[in-house]
C-alpha positions as CSV (number, residue, x, y, z in Angstrom):
1,M,50.6,-59.1,35.2
2,D,47.7,-58.9,37.4
3,I,46.8,-56.6,40.1
4,G,47.9,-58.8,42.8
5,F,51.2,-59.2,41.2
6,K,51.7,-55.5,40.7
7,I,50.8,-54.6,44.1
8,S,53.2,-57.3,45.4
9,N,56.0,-55.8,43.4
10,L,55.3,-52.3,44.5
11,R,55.1,-53.4,48.3
12,K,58.4,-55.4,47.8
13,S,60.1,-52.3,46.0
14,K,59.2,-50.0,48.8
15,K,60.3,-52.7,51.3
16,I,57.2,-52.7,53.2
17,S,55.9,-56.1,55.0
18,Q,52.4,-57.6,54.3
19,P,51.2,-56.6,57.6
20,E,52.4,-53.0,57.4
21,L,50.7,-52.4,54.2
22,A,47.5,-54.1,55.2
23,H,47.4,-51.8,58.0
24,R,48.0,-48.7,56.1
25,L,45.4,-49.9,53.3
26,G,42.8,-50.6,56.5
27,I,42.4,-54.1,55.5
28,S,43.5,-57.6,57.2
29,Q,46.7,-59.1,56.2
30,T,44.9,-62.2,54.9
31,A,43.1,-60.0,52.6
32,L,45.9,-58.4,51.2
33,C,47.6,-62.0,50.9
34,D,44.6,-63.3,48.8
35,I,44.9,-60.2,46.5
36,E,48.4,-60.4,45.9
37,S,48.4,-64.4,45.4
38,G,45.5,-63.8,42.9
39,K,43.1,-65.6,44.9
40,T,41.0,-62.4,45.1
41,K,40.4,-61.6,41.5
42,K,38.3,-58.3,42.0
43,V,39.5,-55.3,44.0
44,D,37.4,-52.5,45.7
45,F,37.6,-49.3,43.6
46,R,38.2,-47.5,47.1
47,L,40.9,-49.9,48.0
48,M,42.4,-49.3,44.7
49,C,42.5,-45.7,45.2
50,K,44.2,-46.2,48.8
51,V,47.0,-48.2,46.9
52,C,47.5,-46.0,44.2
53,K,47.8,-43.2,46.8
54,E,50.2,-45.1,49.0
55,F,52.4,-45.8,46.1
56,E,52.2,-42.6,44.2
57,V,51.1,-44.2,41.2
58,D,48.5,-43.9,38.4
59,F,45.4,-45.9,38.3
60,D,46.0,-46.9,34.9
61,C,49.1,-49.0,35.7
62,F,46.9,-51.5,37.1
63,L,45.0,-52.0,33.9
64,E,45.6,-55.1,31.9
65,N,49.1,-55.4,29.9
66,S,50.2,-52.0,31.5
67,S,53.5,-51.4,33.2
68,L,53.7,-49.9,36.6
69,K,54.0,-46.3,36.3
70,K,55.2,-43.8,38.9
71,I,55.3,-40.3,38.6
72,N,58.2,-38.7,40.3
73,K,58.3,-35.1,41.6
74,D,60.8,-34.0,38.7
75,D,58.4,-35.2,36.3
76,T,59.9,-38.3,35.2
77,F,58.3,-41.5,34.8
78,Q,59.5,-44.6,36.5
79,Y,58.3,-47.8,34.7
80,L,58.5,-50.7,36.7
81,D,58.2,-54.4,35.5
82,R,59.3,-57.7,36.9
83,N,62.9,-57.0,36.6
84,N,63.7,-53.5,35.3
85,F,63.5,-50.0,36.8
86,F,63.6,-47.3,34.0
87,N,63.3,-43.5,34.3
88,I,62.0,-41.8,31.3
89,S,61.4,-38.2,31.2
90,E,58.4,-36.9,29.7
91,K,59.9,-34.8,27.3
92,L,61.8,-38.0,25.9
93,I,58.5,-39.8,25.8
94,E,57.0,-36.9,23.7
95,Q,59.9,-36.9,21.4
96,Y,59.6,-40.4,21.0
97,E,56.1,-40.3,20.1
98,L,56.6,-37.4,17.6
99,R,59.2,-39.6,15.8
100,L,57.0,-42.4,15.6
101,K,54.1,-40.4,14.0
102,E,56.9,-38.9,11.5
103,K,57.7,-42.5,10.6
104,E,54.2,-43.3,10.0
105,Y,53.6,-40.5,7.6
106,V,56.9,-41.4,5.9
107,N,55.8,-45.1,5.4
108,Q,52.3,-43.9,4.1
109,D,53.8,-41.8,1.4
110,L,56.2,-44.4,0.5
111,K,53.3,-46.7,0.1
112,D,51.3,-44.1,-2.0
113,R,54.1,-43.7,-4.2
114,L,54.6,-47.3,-4.7
115,K,50.9,-47.7,-5.8
116,K,51.7,-45.1,-8.7
117,Y,54.3,-47.3,-10.1
118,E,52.2,-50.6,-9.9
């Protein structure tokens, strides 16, 4: 997903018109339309900071191959993609990452044991 597509999704999810968002960001509607359509490939860092602040999202959500990530007041993340909205708590993410590390350790241990029998 490119930057323009993500901005467009955020704007639509908040039910904000292009003219309104353009006004809030201090740019013309034409400039915003060009960004959202992908005609403008590079977006100024200061403008991206305004976009992040406007939608309360992390800057890294606009990086290549990342999901839109919004931090809610209750410390949950809201991941946005083309079709789905997921609320995942920080604690749940930490538990999942811990389980993945444990599984990697167990897998490596099993591989080491198999080498002994070869």
